[in-house]
N, C-alpha and C positions, 0 to 999 in steps of 0.2 A: 906286556900290555899294561897300561895304567888307567886310572880312573877317568881322566879327561878324554883319552882316546876312545874308551868304551862308551862314554857319554856322547861323543860326537857321532858314533855309529848308531845310536839308538834312534830308530826311525819314528818313534812315537813323539819325539821332541821337535820343536820348531828351532829355526836358526837362532832366534833370540835366546831360547832356553840354553842352548849350547854356549853362547857367549857369556851368559850369566854364570853358568857352571864353570867355565874356564876362569873367570874372575874369582869365583869361590875357591877353586883349586890353587890359584896363586896365593891367596891368603893362607890357605892350609899349609902350603910349602914354606911360608915365611914365619908361621907360628912356631914358637920354641917349646913351650910347655906341653901342649897337647895339639899335635899337628892337624887333627881332624875336627877340632872344636874352634869355630871361628865366629867373628861378630862384626863384619863390615856393615855399614849402614846401607840402606837401599839407595840413597842418593849417591854414595861412593861407588856402589856397584854400577849404577846407571852411568856415571861418568867414565869409569874404567872399562865398561863394556862397549864403549863407542858412542857416548853421549845419547844413550837410550832415555826414553821417558821413564820416570819412576813408576808410573802406572804399569808399563810393560814389564819392568823388573819384578813388580809384585806378582803379576800374572805368571811370569816365568818361574819364579820361586814356588808359587802354588803348584805348578805342573811338576816341577822337580820333586817337591814333597809328595805329591799324589802318586807319582810313578815309583818313588822309592830311592831317588838319588840323594836326597837331603832329608834331614830331620830338623824341624824348626822348634826352638824352645823360646818362650817369652818370659821375661822377668821384669819386675818393677824395681826401679832404682831412682831415687830422687824424685818420685812422683811421675816418672816417665816409664813407658813400656819400651823395653829393648828386645831386639831379636838376637838370638845366637843360633848357629847352625852346626850340625854335625854331618860330615860327609859319610854316606853309607856305601858299602861295597858289595851288597848282595847282587846287584844287577851286572857287575863286571863279568862274572863267569858266564852268565847267560849271553851277554853280548859277544864274548870270545867264542862261545859255542856257535852262535849264529854266523859270525864272521867265518869261522872254519868251514861250516857246512856250505856257505855261499861260495867260498873259494873252491871247494871240491866240486860243486855242481858246475861252476863256471869253467873249470879246467876240463871237466868231462864234456861239456858242450863244445869247447874249442877243439878238443881232440877229435871228435867225431864229425864236426861240421866242415872241417877244411880238407878232408880226405877226398881221393878221386871217386867219382861216381861210376859204378859198374853197371853197364847196360847189358841186358840179355840179348843175345843174338836171335834173330828170327828163326834160325835153323837149329835151335837147341830144343831139347826135350823139356817137358814141364818141370822136371826136377833140376834143371840147370846144367846138365851135362851135354856137351855138343854131340851131334849125331856123327856117326862114322861116315867117312867120305864114300860117295857112291862111285862104284867102278863102272867103266864103260864096257 
């Protein structure tokens, strides 16, 4: 299981957040020196996430930072503020645990919901054992 699959499973995020996260992960995979330290512009993220509005990208990044998927660092260079991002992996194990528990619960429901239904016969005792036949 990897970061982007766990991100996609996180139900606290919106679809746009996942798309922004996928773009971030693509940049992390392409970086050579430090694969988890990335710096794509918000405009570039918006374009690569499917022509999203830059305002929506900013909101998605804010949610990803607030929930703990990204860390944003700002620095000043040439009189302009630039964003850099670090992918965080603390949520990945939690998502794996949630996915595992959900699969176990789903398998348990499937196993017990599809079986034959046993109806009690009207001639059976209250403990479920049938009465002995009556002789004439």
